[in-house]
C-alpha positions as CSV (number, residue, x, y, z in Angstrom):
1,X,30.7,47.5,72.2
2,X,29.9,46.4,68.6
3,X,27.2,49.0,68.7
4,X,28.6,52.0,70.6
5,X,25.8,54.4,69.4
6,X,22.6,52.5,70.2
7,X,19.6,54.4,68.8
8,X,21.5,57.2,67.1
9,X,21.1,58.2,63.5
10,X,20.1,55.4,61.1
11,X,21.3,52.6,63.3
12,X,18.9,49.7,63.4
13,X,17.5,48.2,66.7
14,X,20.0,46.6,69.1
15,X,18.7,43.1,69.6
16,X,19.5,41.4,72.9
17,X,19.2,37.6,73.4
18,X,18.2,37.4,77.1
19,X,19.8,34.1,78.1
20,X,19.4,35.1,81.8
21,X,19.5,31.8,83.8
22,X,18.4,29.6,80.9
23,X,21.8,28.0,81.1
24,X,20.4,26.2,84.2
25,X,23.8,26.6,86.0
26,X,25.8,25.0,83.2
27,X,28.8,27.0,81.7
28,X,28.7,24.7,78.6
29,X,25.0,25.3,78.0
30,X,25.7,29.1,78.4
31,X,28.3,28.9,75.6
32,X,25.9,26.9,73.4
33,X,23.4,29.7,73.9
34,X,26.0,32.3,72.9
35,X,26.7,30.2,69.7
36,X,23.1,30.0,68.8
37,X,22.3,33.7,69.6
38,X,25.2,34.8,67.4
39,X,24.1,32.6,64.6
40,X,20.6,34.1,64.8
41,X,21.9,37.6,64.3
42,X,21.6,39.0,67.9
43,X,23.8,42.0,68.7
44,X,24.2,41.0,72.3
45,X,23.6,38.2,74.9
46,X,22.5,39.1,78.4
47,X,23.0,37.1,81.5
48,X,22.1,37.5,85.2
49,X,25.0,37.8,87.7
50,X,24.2,37.2,91.4
51,X,25.2,35.7,94.6
52,X,22.1,33.8,95.8
53,X,22.5,34.5,99.5
54,X,22.9,38.3,98.8
55,X,19.8,38.4,96.5
56,X,17.0,36.8,98.6
57,X,16.3,35.8,102.2
58,X,16.0,32.2,103.2
59,X,12.3,32.6,103.6
60,X,11.6,34.3,100.3
61,X,9.0,32.6,98.2
62,X,9.1,32.2,94.5
63,X,7.1,34.4,92.2
64,X,3.9,32.9,90.9
65,X,5.3,32.3,87.4
66,X,8.4,30.7,89.0
67,X,6.3,28.3,91.0
68,X,4.2,27.5,88.0
69,X,7.1,26.9,85.7
70,X,9.3,24.9,88.1
71,X,6.4,22.9,89.7
72,X,8.5,22.7,92.9
73,X,8.0,23.6,96.5
74,X,11.6,24.8,96.9
75,X,12.3,28.3,98.1
76,X,13.5,31.0,95.8
77,X,16.9,30.8,97.4
78,X,17.1,27.0,96.7
79,X,16.0,27.6,93.1
80,X,18.6,30.3,92.5
81,X,21.5,28.3,93.9
82,X,20.9,25.8,91.1
83,X,21.0,28.6,88.5
84,X,24.0,30.5,89.8
85,X,27.2,30.8,87.7
86,X,30.6,31.7,89.3
87,X,32.5,34.9,88.6
88,X,35.1,32.7,86.9
89,X,32.3,31.4,84.6
90,X,31.4,34.9,83.7
91,X,35.0,35.8,82.8
92,X,35.0,32.8,80.5
93,X,31.7,33.9,79.0
94,X,32.8,37.4,78.3
95,X,35.9,36.1,76.5
96,X,33.8,33.7,74.6
97,X,31.5,36.5,73.5
98,X,34.5,38.4,72.2
99,X,35.5,35.4,70.1
100,X,32.0,35.2,68.7
101,X,31.8,38.9,68.0
102,X,28.7,39.5,70.1
103,X,28.3,41.9,73.0
104,X,28.3,40.6,76.6
105,X,25.7,42.2,78.9
106,X,24.6,41.1,82.3
107,X,22.2,42.2,85.1
108,X,23.8,42.5,88.5
109,X,21.4,41.7,91.4
110,X,23.7,42.6,94.3
111,X,26.6,45.1,94.9
112,X,29.4,42.5,94.8
113,X,28.2,41.3,91.4
114,X,28.0,44.9,90.1
115,X,31.5,45.5,91.2
116,X,32.7,42.3,89.5
117,X,30.9,43.2,86.2
118,X,32.5,46.6,86.2
119,X,36.0,45.1,86.8
120,X,35.6,42.8,83.8
121,X,34.3,45.7,81.7
122,X,30.9,44.5,80.9
123,X,29.7,46.1,77.6
124,X,26.6,47.5,79.3
125,X,24.7,47.1,82.6
126,X,21.2,45.9,82.2
127,X,19.1,46.8,85.3
128,X,16.0,44.6,85.8
129,X,12.6,46.0,86.7
130,X,12.9,44.7,90.2
131,X,15.8,47.2,90.9
132,X,14.6,50.1,88.8
133,X,13.5,51.9,92.0
134,X,16.4,50.7,94.1
135,X,18.0,54.2,94.2
136,X,21.0,53.3,96.4
137,X,21.9,50.5,93.9
138,X,21.3,52.8,90.9
139,X,23.6,55.4,92.5
140,X,26.3,52.7,92.7
141,X,25.8,51.7,89.1
142,X,26.0,55.3,88.0
143,X,29.5,55.7,89.5
144,X,30.9,53.2,87.0
145,X,30.0,55.6,84.1
146,X,29.0,52.7,81.8
147,X,26.0,52.5,79.5
148,X,22.9,51.4,81.5
149,X,19.8,49.8,80.0
150,X,17.0,50.2,82.5
151,X,13.9,48.1,82.4
152,X,10.8,49.8,83.7
153,X,8.3,47.0,84.3
154,X,5.7,47.6,87.1
155,X,6.6,51.4,87.1
156,X,4.7,54.5,86.3
157,X,6.2,57.7,84.7
158,X,6.9,59.3,88.1
159,X,8.9,56.3,89.2
160,X,10.9,56.3,85.9
161,X,11.6,60.0,86.3
162,X,12.9,59.5,89.8
163,X,15.1,56.6,88.7
164,X,16.6,58.7,85.9
165,X,17.3,61.6,88.2
166,X,19.9,59.4,89.9
167,X,22.1,59.1,86.9
168,X,24.8,61.7,86.5
169,X,27.8,59.8,85.1
170,X,26.1,57.1,83.0
171,X,24.2,57.2,79.7
172,X,20.8,55.5,80.2
173,X,18.5,53.8,77.7
174,X,15.0,52.8,78.8
175,X,13.1,49.6,78.1
176,X,9.3,49.3,78.4
177,X,8.2,45.9,79.6
178,X,5.4,44.0,81.4
179,X,6.7,42.0,84.3
180,X,4.8,38.8,83.9
181,X,6.1,35.6,82.3
182,X,4.5,35.2,79.8
183,X,3.0,38.7,79.7
184,X,-0.7,38.8,78.6
185,X,-1.2,40.8,75.4
186,X,-3.9,43.0,77.0
187,X,-1.3,44.3,79.5
188,X,1.5,44.9,77.0
189,X,0.6,48.6,76.6
190,X,3.2,49.0,73.9
191,X,2.4,52.7,73.2
192,X,3.9,53.4,76.6
193,X,7.2,52.9,75.0
194,X,6.6,56.0,72.8
195,X,5.3,57.9,75.8
196,X,8.6,57.4,77.6
197,X,10.6,58.3,74.5
198,X,8.7,61.6,74.1
199,X,8.8,62.5,77.8
200,X,12.4,61.7,78.7
201,X,14.2,62.0,75.3
202,X,16.1,58.8,75.9
203,X,16.9,55.9,73.6
204,X,13.9,53.7,74.3
205,X,13.1,50.1,73.5
206,X,11.1,47.1,74.5
207,X,11.8,44.0,76.7
208,X,9.4,41.4,75.5
209,X,8.0,38.8,77.8
210,X,5.1,37.8,75.6
211,X,4.6,34.5,73.8
212,X,5.8,34.5,70.2
213,X,7.6,37.1,68.2
214,X,4.8,39.4,67.0
215,X,5.1,42.1,69.7
216,X,8.8,42.5,69.3
217,X,8.2,43.1,65.6
218,X,5.5,45.6,66.4
219,X,7.8,47.4,68.8
220,X,10.4,47.7,66.0
221,X,7.7,49.2,63.7
222,X,6.9,51.7,66.5
223,X,10.5,52.8,66.6
224,X,12.1,50.7,69.4
225,X,15.9,51.1,69.4
226,X,16.5,48.1,71.6
227,X,14.7,44.8,71.6
228,X,15.3,42.3,74.3
229,X,13.8,38.8,74.1
230,X,14.2,35.8,76.4
231,X,16.2,33.0,74.6
232,X,16.5,29.3,75.3
233,X,17.9,26.3,73.5
234,X,14.7,24.3,74.5
235,X,11.5,25.6,76.0
236,X,10.8,22.2,77.6
237,X,13.9,22.4,79.9
238,X,13.3,22.7,83.6
239,X,13.7,26.2,85.0
240,X,11.7,29.4,85.7
241,X,12.2,31.2,82.4
242,X,12.3,28.6,79.6
243,X,8.5,28.7,79.0
244,X,8.6,32.5,78.5
245,X,11.5,32.3,76.1
246,X,11.9,31.4,72.4
247,X,14.1,28.9,70.7
248,X,16.8,29.7,68.1
249,X,14.7,29.1,65.0
250,X,12.1,31.6,66.3
251,X,14.7,34.1,67.4
252,X,16.2,34.0,64.0
253,X,12.8,34.6,62.4
254,X,12.3,37.5,64.8
255,X,15.6,39.1,64.0
256,X,15.0,38.8,60.2
257,X,11.5,40.2,60.6
258,X,12.7,43.2,62.6
259,X,15.4,43.9,60.0
260,X,12.7,43.7,57.3
261,X,10.5,46.1,59.1
262,X,13.4,48.6,59.6
263,X,14.2,48.4,55.9
264,X,10.5,49.0,55.1
265,X,10.2,52.1,57.4
266,X,12.4,54.1,55.1
267,X,13.2,57.8,55.6
268,X,9.6,59.1,55.7
269,X,9.8,61.3,52.5
270,X,6.8,60.6,50.4
271,X,7.9,60.2,46.8
272,X,7.8,57.8,43.8
273,X,10.3,55.1,44.5
274,X,12.6,53.6,41.9
275,X,10.7,50.3,41.9
276,X,7.5,52.2,41.1
277,X,8.7,54.0,38.0
278,X,7.8,51.4,35.4
279,X,4.4,50.8,37.0
280,X,3.8,54.6,37.0
281,X,4.2,54.8,33.3
282,X,1.7,51.9,32.7
283,X,-0.9,52.5,35.5
284,X,-1.1,56.3,35.3
285,X,-3.1,58.0,32.6
286,X,-2.6,60.7,30.0
287,X,-4.6,63.1,27.9
288,X,-5.6,61.4,24.7
289,X,-7.3,62.6,21.5
290,X,-10.9,61.4,21.3
291,X,-11.1,62.5,17.6
292,X,-8.6,63.4,14.9
293,X,-7.9,67.1,14.3
294,X,-5.7,69.1,11.9
295,X,-2.9,71.6,12.5
296,X,-4.2,75.1,13.5
297,X,-7.5,73.8,15.0
298,X,-8.5,74.8,18.5
299,X,-8.9,72.1,21.2
300,X,-12.4,71.8,22.6
301,X,-13.8,69.7,25.5
302,X,-15.2,66.9,23.2
303,X,-11.7,66.5,21.6
304,X,-10.0,65.1,24.7
305,X,-10.3,62.0,26.8
306,X,-8.1,60.3,29.5
307,X,-6.5,56.9,29.1
308,X,-3.5,54.8,29.9
309,X,-0.5,54.9,29.6
310,X,1.0,57.7,31.7
311,X,3.6,58.8,29.3
312,X,1.8,61.8,27.9
313,X,0.4,65.0,29.4
314,X,-0.9,64.4,32.9
315,X,-4.7,64.6,33.4
316,X,-4.3,67.5,35.8
317,X,-3.6,69.8,32.8
318,X,-6.9,68.9,31.1
319,X,-8.6,72.3,31.7
320,X,-5.4,74.1,30.7
321,X,-5.4,72.5,27.2
322,X,-8.9,73.6,26.2
323,X,-8.6,76.5,23.8
324,X,-5.0,75.7,22.8
325,X,-4.1,75.7,19.1
326,X,-2.6,72.6,17.5
327,X,0.9,72.8,15.9
328,X,0.5,69.3,14.3
329,X,-2.0,67.0,12.9
330,X,-3.3,64.6,15.6
331,X,-5.1,61.3,15.3
332,X,-7.9,59.7,17.3
333,X,-6.5,57.7,20.3
334,X,-3.2,59.5,20.1
335,X,-1.5,60.7,23.3
336,X,-1.2,64.4,23.1
337,X,2.3,65.9,23.7
338,X,3.2,69.4,24.7
339,X,5.1,69.7,21.4
340,X,1.7,69.3,19.6
341,X,0.5,72.6,21.1
342,X,1.1,76.3,20.5
């Protein structure tokens, strides 16, 4: 992977462009998505690898958001058949990602697809929220010993803990998410990301299903080490996920905003920063003579006042100066210096 130590040390957030099925079954459109995601600054693209017949029954209905977004009475199986890419297509896409210097991730939805992705050495497995409690499937994924990014939508802490207990051979990162498309802001519960990070000690991030880019930026400010966001070339295209995705221009804005936030977070040490030094000298204040006095005289309270600039003795020493003897003549409105005092 381009980023083999996600979440460690000072590494910035690992940003995933979730293409998913937004290629609408077209290899060419999938490659165009990769081109645009790379140009936007994404670290990785993520697809969905499945055999439709092994994923759903013939009678399975579409989810409410799928029905709303596709406006069709077709079954979930009929919909998925139109969105399925072949294993050969994914081999091409992995090679294309290598050419574009962007990581290739995919979510397997059945065991055959998982075996295939392992054979072609997918950079990481992303496990969707729908399978996060599918313990037999997680056990299979664990045997590959690859990095696993586990989404936790629809789950509580006990379910997450149970899922994590399965993994013995694989490193696991956790993504908080809300499994609705788009997710309502009042259900985002972004602080749950921190709760998981504290409880499980895992690299933790956020899979964003909300409209817009604000919540991903907020997640980065809260310390998300992975950000995943649905990505499309055109939100008006037919398909279940386009409306809950963002287009390249917004994805690029999101990436830049996240990088700006990370830069602004700093190291947490409270200190005067280099850019503040010149302002500090002008805006801070110093102890100033309120009247002229001669060498040998003793400073009294009425002799001193406090004014800008901040290049003299700091005001915190005001009381310490009272009673000190002058070594030099000093004039009214003159900044007092330590060299003026005995």
